[in-house]
C-alpha positions in Angstrom: 16.6 26.1 -75.2 14.1 24.5 -77.6 14.4 20.8 -79.0 15.2 22.0 -82.4 17.8 24.4 -81.2 19.4 21.2 -79.3 19.5 19.3 -82.4 20.9 22.1 -84.7 23.8 22.6 -82.1 24.6 18.6 -82.1 24.3 18.7 -86.0 26.6 21.8 -86.3 29.1 20.6 -83.5 29.2 17.3 -85.2 30.2 18.9 -88.6 32.9 21.0 -86.7 34.4 17.6 -85.5 34.2 15.8 -88.8 35.7 18.7 -90.8 38.5 18.7 -88.2 39.2 15.2 -88.7 39.0 15.4 -92.7 41.6 18.2 -92.1 43.8 16.3 -89.7 43.2 13.0 -90.8 43.7 9.5 -88.6 41.8 6.5 -87.8 38.0 6.2 -87.0 38.8 6.5 -83.3 40.1 10.0 -83.7 37.2 11.0 -85.6 34.8 9.8 -82.5 37.3 11.8 -80.3 37.0 15.0 -82.6 33.2 14.7 -82.6 33.0 14.2 -78.6 35.3 17.1 -78.3 33.3 19.5 -80.6 30.2 18.3 -78.7 31.7 19.4 -75.3 33.5 22.4 -76.6 30.3 23.8 -78.6 28.1 23.5 -75.5 30.6 24.7 -73.0 31.3 27.8 -75.1 27.4 28.2 -75.2 27.2 28.3 -71.7 30.0 30.3 -71.2 28.8 32.9 -73.5 25.3 32.9 -71.8 26.9 33.4 -68.3 29.2 36.0 -69.1 26.5 37.8 -71.7 28.8 37.6 -74.6 26.9 37.0 -77.6 27.6 37.2 -81.4 26.7 35.4 -84.2 23.5 34.0 -82.5 21.5 31.2 -84.3 18.1 31.3 -82.8 18.3 30.4 -79.2 22.2 29.1 -79.7 25.1 31.6 -79.2 26.6 30.5 -82.4 29.9 32.7 -82.0 31.0 31.6 -78.6 29.8 28.1 -79.0 32.1 27.9 -82.5 35.1 29.4 -80.5 34.6 26.8 -77.7 34.4 24.0 -80.1 37.6 25.0 -82.1 39.5 25.6 -78.7 38.5 22.1 -77.5 39.4 20.5 -80.7 42.9 22.1 -81.2 43.6 21.6 -77.5 42.3 18.0 -77.8 44.4 17.1 -80.9 47.3 18.8 -79.6 47.2 16.5 -76.3 46.3 13.6 -78.5 49.8 13.5 -80.0 51.1 11.5 -77.1 53.0 8.5 -78.2 53.6 5.6 -75.9 56.9 3.9 -76.4 57.4 0.3 -75.2 60.8 -1.0 -73.8 
């Protein structure tokens, strides 16, 4: 993996996180959560795709298809788990 590939992956996953935040809305701490989830899901999807030899939509050294699917999965599951509301008695 090259440094430009890593930087491009960070930029692309950050765009995924911010786009998801603009779609779902919420305060700034949710934006930070969505960006972190997008990063984690992006690189997890990239690594899982490399280990399983599944590749589609490659962008240079990045397995763009699996990375995008991983990012989307982490964002949707993270948003779903983040809906927990705390009630005070």
